[in-house]
N, CA, C and O of each residue as an XYZ file, in Angstrom:
520
protein
N       0.782     -1.326     -0.131
C      -0.017     -0.015     -0.117
C       0.821      1.044     -0.053
O       1.807      1.067      0.683
N       0.480      1.964     -0.809
C       1.312      3.588     -0.909
C       0.825      4.292      0.209
O      -0.345      4.229      0.584
N       1.924      5.128      0.879
C       1.733      5.820      1.913
C       1.205      7.348      1.751
O       1.763      7.994      0.864
N       0.440      7.841      2.323
C       0.082      9.227      2.080
C       0.633     10.223      2.923
O       0.787      9.912      4.104
N       1.041     11.635      2.464
C       1.668     12.319      2.948
C       0.980     13.680      2.816
O       0.733     14.164      1.712
N       0.691     14.259      3.923
C       0.050     15.653      3.554
C       0.998     16.828      3.724
O       1.564     16.889      4.815
N       1.260     17.745      2.852
C       2.140     18.787      3.194
C       1.253     20.310      3.574
O       0.404     20.842      2.859
N       1.644     20.681      4.621
C       0.808     21.969      5.102
C       1.801     23.147      4.922
O       3.022     23.020      4.824
N       1.105     24.315      4.891
C       1.809     25.465      4.626
C       1.504     26.346      5.773
O       1.921     27.503      5.712
N       0.873     25.986      6.752
C       0.705     26.622      7.940
C      -0.306     27.785      7.864
O      -0.463     28.614      8.760
N      -0.949     27.754      6.739
C      -1.943     29.111      6.369
C      -3.287     28.730      7.204
O      -3.889     27.657      7.185
N      -3.607     29.979      7.986
C      -4.621     29.710      9.016
C      -5.988     28.954      8.411
O      -6.710     28.323      9.183
N      -6.248     29.040      7.225
C      -7.390     28.496      6.742
C      -7.485     26.982      6.291
O      -8.526     26.410      5.966
N      -6.040     26.360      6.334
C      -5.956     25.025      6.141
C      -6.930     24.340      7.287
O      -7.918     23.644      7.048
N      -6.453     24.676      8.495
C      -7.299     23.808      9.716
C      -8.644     24.162      9.498
O      -9.447     23.240      9.355
N      -9.034     25.317      9.447
C     -10.408     25.693      9.417
C     -11.113     25.097      8.429
O     -12.200     24.612      8.744
N     -10.726     25.015      7.238
C     -11.371     24.579      5.941
C     -11.030     23.095      5.973
O     -11.821     22.434      5.301
N     -10.128     22.431      6.533
C      -9.582     21.156      6.448
C      -9.235     20.733      5.201
O      -9.930     19.995      4.502
N      -8.148     21.197      4.899
C      -7.559     20.823      3.466
C      -5.962     21.025      3.748
O      -5.510     21.607      4.734
N      -5.118     20.378      2.597
C      -3.675     20.344      2.767
C      -3.100     21.101      1.584
O      -3.771     21.178      0.555
N      -2.009     21.616      1.655
C      -1.338     22.591      0.584
C      -1.134     21.638     -0.616
O      -1.186     22.060     -1.771
N      -0.869     20.154     -0.270
C      -0.685     19.088     -1.419
C      -0.707     17.959     -0.708
O      -0.335     18.018      0.464
N      -1.076     16.900     -1.177
C      -0.931     15.392     -0.885
C      -0.271     14.827     -1.705
O      -0.272     15.135     -2.897
N       0.392     13.920     -1.207
C       1.549     13.063     -1.919
C       1.155     11.361     -1.782
O       1.295     10.781     -0.705
N       0.771     10.827     -2.722
C       0.690      9.174     -2.514
C       1.542      8.759     -3.380
O       1.362      9.023     -4.568
N       2.627      8.035     -2.965
C       3.553      7.505     -3.990
C       4.034      8.390     -4.332
O       4.341      9.348     -3.622
N       4.241      8.260     -5.682
C       4.884      9.584     -6.677
C       3.841     10.555     -7.063
O       4.195     11.593     -7.622
N       2.610     10.331     -6.829
C       1.548     11.040     -7.252
C       1.474     12.377     -6.217
O       1.450     12.254     -4.992
N       1.444     13.560     -6.862
C       1.378     14.482     -5.844
C       0.000     15.484     -6.518
O      -0.110     15.688     -7.727
N      -0.825     15.945     -5.640
C      -1.823     16.797     -5.875
C      -1.885     18.215     -5.025
O      -2.143     18.280     -3.823
N      -1.627     19.222     -5.800
C      -1.385     20.323     -5.341
C      -2.794     21.179     -5.253
O      -3.310     21.410     -6.346
N      -3.398     21.618     -4.223
C      -4.602     22.387     -3.993
C      -4.708     23.543     -4.864
O      -3.760     23.828     -5.595
N      -5.792     24.250     -4.857
C      -5.861     25.483     -5.634
C      -5.066     26.277     -5.115
O      -4.961     26.242     -3.889
N      -4.275     27.220     -5.876
C      -3.272     28.064     -5.433
C      -3.771     29.443     -6.078
O      -4.187     29.515     -7.235
N      -3.673     30.624     -5.121
C      -3.854     32.029     -5.629
C      -2.412     32.668     -5.451
O      -1.387     32.103     -5.069
N      -2.596     33.994     -5.825
C      -1.287     34.820     -5.897
C      -1.248     35.400     -4.503
O      -1.461     36.609     -4.408
N      -0.990     34.662     -3.349
C      -0.728     35.323     -2.071
C       0.425     34.870     -1.684
O       0.670     33.665     -1.737
N       1.499     35.962     -1.139
C       2.444     35.584     -0.408
C       2.617     35.418      0.966
O       1.600     35.518      1.653
N       3.907     35.134      1.640
C       3.706     34.639      2.776
C       3.209     35.580      3.819
O       2.768     35.135      4.879
N       3.260     36.895      3.567
C       2.960     37.851      4.215
C       1.180     38.443      4.162
O       0.669     39.436      4.680
N       0.571     37.327      3.292
C      -0.750     37.220      3.104
C      -1.147     38.548      2.184
O      -2.259     39.070      2.251
N      -0.220     38.959      1.431
C      -0.561     40.082      0.516
C      -0.534     39.358     -0.747
O       0.176     38.363     -0.890
N      -1.374     39.878     -1.780
C      -1.935     39.375     -3.155
C      -0.752     40.224     -3.850
O      -0.499     41.397     -3.576
N      -0.047     39.403     -4.829
C       0.904     39.334     -5.575
C       0.576     39.787     -7.282
O       0.292     38.845     -8.021
N       0.605     40.901     -7.771
C       0.227     41.166     -8.989
C      -1.024     41.541     -9.267
O      -1.924     41.014     -8.613
N      -1.312     42.394    -10.153
C      -2.710     43.014    -10.262
C      -3.165     42.729    -11.724
O      -4.029     43.449    -12.225
N      -2.636     41.746    -12.393
C      -3.135     41.406    -13.622
C      -2.987     39.922    -13.692
O      -2.176     39.357    -12.959
N      -3.854     39.154    -14.677
C      -3.798     37.672    -14.920
C      -2.577     37.117    -14.970
O      -2.202     36.123    -14.348
N      -1.842     37.910    -15.872
C      -0.135     37.218    -16.377
C       0.791     36.920    -15.076
O       1.408     35.894    -14.790
N       0.669     38.335    -14.280
C       1.650     38.244    -13.225
C       1.017     37.312    -11.915
O       1.708     36.687    -11.110
N      -0.176     37.377    -11.925
C      -0.693     36.308    -10.710
C      -0.523     35.119    -11.507
O       0.043     34.280    -10.806
N      -0.743     34.712    -12.566
C      -0.372     33.317    -12.947
C       1.016     32.990    -12.725
O       1.404     32.045    -12.039
N       1.704     33.770    -13.304
C       3.456     33.444    -12.976
C       3.728     33.174    -11.541
O       4.237     32.110    -11.189
N       3.397     34.125    -10.692
C       3.584     33.817     -9.286
C       2.860     32.581     -8.853
O       3.381     31.996     -7.903
N       1.814     32.083     -9.329
C       1.005     30.895     -8.720
C       1.868     29.946     -9.232
O       2.157     29.076     -8.410
N       2.319     29.841    -10.203
C       2.940     28.726    -11.090
C       4.432     28.424    -10.238
O       4.798     27.315     -9.849
N       5.091     29.572    -10.085
C       6.505     29.540     -9.229
C       6.034     29.018     -7.783
O       6.798     28.239     -7.212
N       4.981     29.342     -7.221
C       4.508     28.849     -5.835
C       4.298     27.303     -5.802
O       4.681     26.490     -4.960
N       3.625     27.130     -6.886
C       3.375     25.300     -7.163
C       4.577     24.694     -7.367
O       4.830     23.663     -6.745
N       5.429     25.200     -8.199
C       6.844     24.714     -8.302
C       7.535     24.396     -6.885
O       7.986     23.327     -6.472
N       7.490     25.365     -6.412
C       8.252     25.153     -4.727
C       7.453     24.106     -3.833
O       8.090     23.570     -2.925
N       6.300     23.813     -3.983
C       5.775     22.739     -3.344
C       6.142     21.558     -3.857
O       6.314     20.603     -3.098
N       6.308     21.444     -5.144
C       6.848     20.252     -5.929
C       8.200     19.961     -5.559
O       8.522     18.819     -5.231
N       9.003     20.896     -5.587
C      10.422     20.776     -5.055
C      10.536     20.331     -3.849
O      11.359     19.424     -3.727
N       9.906     20.712     -2.764
C       9.845     20.372     -1.348
C       9.743     18.916     -1.285
O      10.424     18.305     -0.461
N       8.753     18.153     -2.284
C       8.583     16.893     -2.366
C       9.255     16.219     -3.229
O       8.837     15.120     -3.593
N      10.438     16.753     -3.727
C      11.284     16.039     -4.714
C      11.122     16.029     -6.209
O      11.713     15.275     -6.982
N      10.149     17.064     -6.552
C       9.843     16.980     -8.038
C      10.090     18.408     -8.745
O      10.747     19.301     -8.209
N       9.714     18.475     -9.534
C       9.919     20.038    -10.389
C       8.759     20.107    -11.357
O       8.032     19.137    -11.570
N       8.612     21.286    -11.934
C       7.712     21.526    -12.946
C       7.602     20.561    -14.133
O       6.541     20.587    -14.758
N       8.592     19.686    -14.534
C       8.655     18.651    -15.261
C       7.717     17.691    -15.128
O       7.199     17.088    -16.068
N       7.445     17.507    -13.779
C       6.633     16.274    -13.356
C       5.162     16.642    -13.281
O       4.407     15.731    -12.942
N       4.591     17.928    -13.564
C       3.176     18.279    -13.637
C       2.536     17.577    -15.030
O       3.022     17.770    -16.145
N       1.561     16.873    -14.815
C       0.860     16.154    -15.880
C      -0.262     16.761    -16.178
O      -0.714     16.664    -17.319
N      -1.006     17.605    -15.052
C      -2.177     18.288    -15.355
C      -2.368     19.699    -14.485
O      -2.085     19.849    -13.297
N      -2.879     20.611    -15.321
C      -3.292     21.852    -14.502
C      -4.772     21.931    -14.663
O      -5.386     21.225    -15.462
N      -5.338     22.831    -13.861
C      -6.671     23.477    -13.841
C      -6.645     24.838    -13.592
O      -6.102     25.339    -12.607
N      -7.287     25.516    -14.565
C      -7.072     27.076    -14.281
C      -8.186     27.652    -14.238
O      -8.946     27.482    -15.191
N      -8.634     28.568    -13.026
C      -9.953     29.121    -12.857
C      -9.711     30.488    -12.993
O      -8.753     30.968    -12.388
N     -10.520     31.290    -13.782
C     -10.305     32.706    -13.852
C     -11.542     33.452    -13.697
O     -12.652     33.005    -13.986
N     -11.310     34.581    -13.238
C     -12.680     35.528    -13.122
C     -13.174     36.232    -14.386
O     -14.300     36.720    -14.482
N     -12.252     36.249    -15.344
C     -12.624     36.857    -16.667
C     -12.036     36.285    -17.747
O     -10.876     36.524    -18.081
N     -12.777     35.533    -18.318
C     -12.289     34.702    -19.457
C     -11.643     35.357    -20.671
O     -10.777     34.909    -21.424
N     -12.386     36.732    -20.677
C     -12.022     37.737    -21.724
C     -10.253     37.845    -21.536
O      -9.509     38.048    -22.496
N      -9.892     37.712    -20.470
C      -8.247     37.987    -20.270
C      -7.604     36.617    -20.133
O      -6.647     36.473    -19.373
N      -8.002     35.799    -20.707
C      -7.386     34.340    -20.980
C      -6.063     34.352    -21.342
O      -5.259     33.515    -20.931
N      -5.712     35.506    -22.299
C      -4.458     35.285    -22.860
C      -3.202     35.511    -22.006
O      -2.171     34.876    -22.224
N      -3.319     36.540    -20.911
C      -2.383     36.624    -19.802
C      -2.045     35.352    -19.144
O      -0.909     34.895    -19.011
N      -3.158     34.826    -18.745
C      -3.185     33.348    -17.880
C      -2.361     32.280    -19.047
O      -1.331     31.655    -18.795
N      -3.047     32.266    -20.255
C      -2.355     31.260    -21.100
C      -0.876     31.436    -21.488
O      -0.148     30.444    -21.520
N      -0.444     32.560    -21.758
C       0.831     33.132    -21.890
C       1.888     32.692    -20.846
O       2.962     32.145    -21.092
N       1.354     33.054    -19.557
C       2.362     32.665    -18.418
C       2.431     31.135    -18.129
O       3.372     30.534    -17.611
N       1.416     30.696    -18.505
C       1.375     29.092    -18.282
C       2.260     28.591    -19.260
O       3.193     27.841    -18.972
N       1.947     29.063    -20.673
C       2.871     28.536    -21.804
C       4.390     28.531    -21.731
O       5.217     27.689    -22.081
N       4.524     29.977    -21.051
C       6.153     30.304    -20.831
C       6.598     29.186    -19.681
O       7.513     28.404    -19.940
N       6.045     29.151    -18.650
C       6.284     28.461    -17.623
C       6.492     26.765    -17.990
O       7.404     26.119    -17.475
N       5.706     26.288    -18.757
C       5.502     24.753    -19.127
C       5.972     24.718    -20.427
O       5.564     23.714    -21.013
N       6.776     25.538    -21.195
C       7.206     25.248    -22.209
C       8.175     23.988    -22.169
O       9.050     23.913    -21.305
N       7.986     22.958    -23.170
C       8.549     21.730    -23.498
C       7.990     20.492    -22.371
O       8.374     19.322    -22.401
N       7.098     21.009    -21.488
C       6.214     20.139    -20.686
C       4.901     19.651    -21.107
O       4.591     18.460    -21.127
N       4.098     20.685    -21.463
C       3.002     20.424    -22.244
C       1.927     19.724    -21.196
O       1.153     18.908    -21.697
N       1.846     19.934    -20.063
C       0.860     19.222    -19.347
C      -0.758     19.379    -19.838
O      -1.097     20.437    -20.369
N      -1.691     18.346    -19.652
C      -2.874     18.359    -19.872
C      -3.573     19.709    -19.071
O      -3.218     19.975    -17.923
N      -4.336     20.321    -19.603
C      -4.771     21.487    -18.880
C      -6.349     21.945    -19.250
O      -6.918     21.577    -20.277
N      -6.858     22.678    -18.388
C      -8.192     23.477    -18.624
C      -8.398     24.672    -18.154
O      -7.751     24.940    -17.141
N      -8.996     25.366    -18.506
C      -9.429     26.728    -18.049
C     -10.653     27.218    -18.291
O     -11.119     27.327    -19.425
N     -11.345     27.595    -17.057
C     -12.728     27.747    -17.112
C     -12.959     29.098    -16.326
O     -12.214     29.465    -15.418
N     -13.940     29.724    -16.714
C     -14.326     31.123    -15.947
C     -15.276     30.620    -14.675
O     -16.124     29.730    -14.735
N     -14.947     31.349    -13.603
C     -15.961     31.145    -12.640
C     -16.403     32.575    -12.046
O     -15.769     33.622    -12.179
N     -17.544     32.414    -11.408
C     -18.258     33.694    -11.171
C     -17.410     34.449     -9.972
O     -17.793     35.598     -9.751
N     -16.389     34.000     -9.222
C     -15.619     34.578     -8.269
C     -14.886     33.511     -7.529
O     -15.324     32.363     -7.458
N     -13.585     33.955     -6.889
C     -12.885     33.478     -6.025
C     -13.024     33.845     -4.765
O     -13.995     34.573     -4.564
N     -12.204     33.513     -3.613
C     -12.625     33.643     -2.337
C     -12.245     35.049     -2.036
O     -12.631     35.458     -0.941
N     -11.515     35.940     -2.838
C     -11.429     37.258     -2.505
C     -11.269     37.793     -4.138
O     -10.671     37.250     -5.067
N     -12.015     39.025     -4.106
C     -12.044     39.779     -5.336
C     -10.606     40.130     -5.883
O     -10.518     40.192     -7.109
N      -9.548     40.351     -5.194
C      -8.301     40.757     -5.775
C      -7.705     39.427     -6.633
O      -6.986     39.523     -7.628
N      -8.161     38.184     -6.033
C      -7.728     36.967     -6.868
C      -8.364     36.797     -8.505
O      -9.549     36.649     -8.800
N      -7.468     36.853     -9.218
C      -8.009     36.809    -10.806
C      -7.875     35.299    -11.194
O      -8.700     34.800    -11.959
N      -6.819     34.549    -10.661
C      -6.808     33.313    -11.056
C      -6.563     32.311    -10.023
O      -5.927     32.729     -9.056
N      -6.939     31.016    -10.000
C      -6.623     30.163     -8.992
C      -6.137     28.818     -9.971
O      -6.662     28.501    -11.039
N      -5.127     28.213     -9.377
C      -4.677     26.819    -10.298
C      -4.403     26.032     -9.423
O      -3.820     26.363     -8.391
N      -4.850     24.635     -9.744
C      -4.652     23.359     -9.292
C      -3.425     22.615    -10.198
O      -3.205     22.938    -11.365
N      -2.783     21.733     -9.591
C      -1.735     20.913    -10.195
C      -1.799     19.387    -10.023
O      -2.037     19.053     -8.863
N      -1.680     18.616    -10.695
C      -1.235     17.293    -10.333
C       0.198     16.775    -11.048
O       0.633     17.127    -12.145
N       0.716     15.961    -10.223
C       2.225     15.702    -10.745
C       2.605     14.468    -10.255
O       2.365     14.085     -9.110
N       3.379     13.643    -11.363
C       3.873     12.534    -10.699
C       5.598     12.589    -10.838
O       6.328     12.724    -11.820
N       5.841     12.443     -9.577
C       7.187     12.879     -9.370
C       8.037     11.727    -10.119
O       7.714     10.541    -10.056
N       9.359     12.288    -10.964
C       9.851     11.473    -11.528
C       9.475     11.121    -12.922
O      10.210     10.324    -13.505
N       8.399     11.617    -13.565
C       8.013     11.464    -14.673
C       8.598     12.323    -15.970
O       8.553     12.019    -17.162
N       9.189     13.561    -15.300
C       9.692     14.600    -16.179
C      10.831     14.273    -16.542
O      11.470     15.002    -17.300
């Protein structure tokens, strides 16, 4: 049986809502929905491109903490508050995953947990596949 490992970031809402930053089962890693907020709880970036870039770098740090990298990402799910601005999200994603090409989905949502968040991204990875 493969062992489960929960990775937490000590964000105050993890315990309140009951989730983990990432869950690793064997070589599979599932990174929770991630927004552009830094350790000081400040929103980073005021446009889709800069928020997406920050989010993807944040996800990569989680993967590196578990022995992986962006090359191990096999799927992303992107939630945007304004699909008209999809190109900023798409360009940042394309630059970040150049040569990796994970399966991906981008959908418009009516809102995220805070109006400053323009993008939220989930990622699934298989450590060592990259």
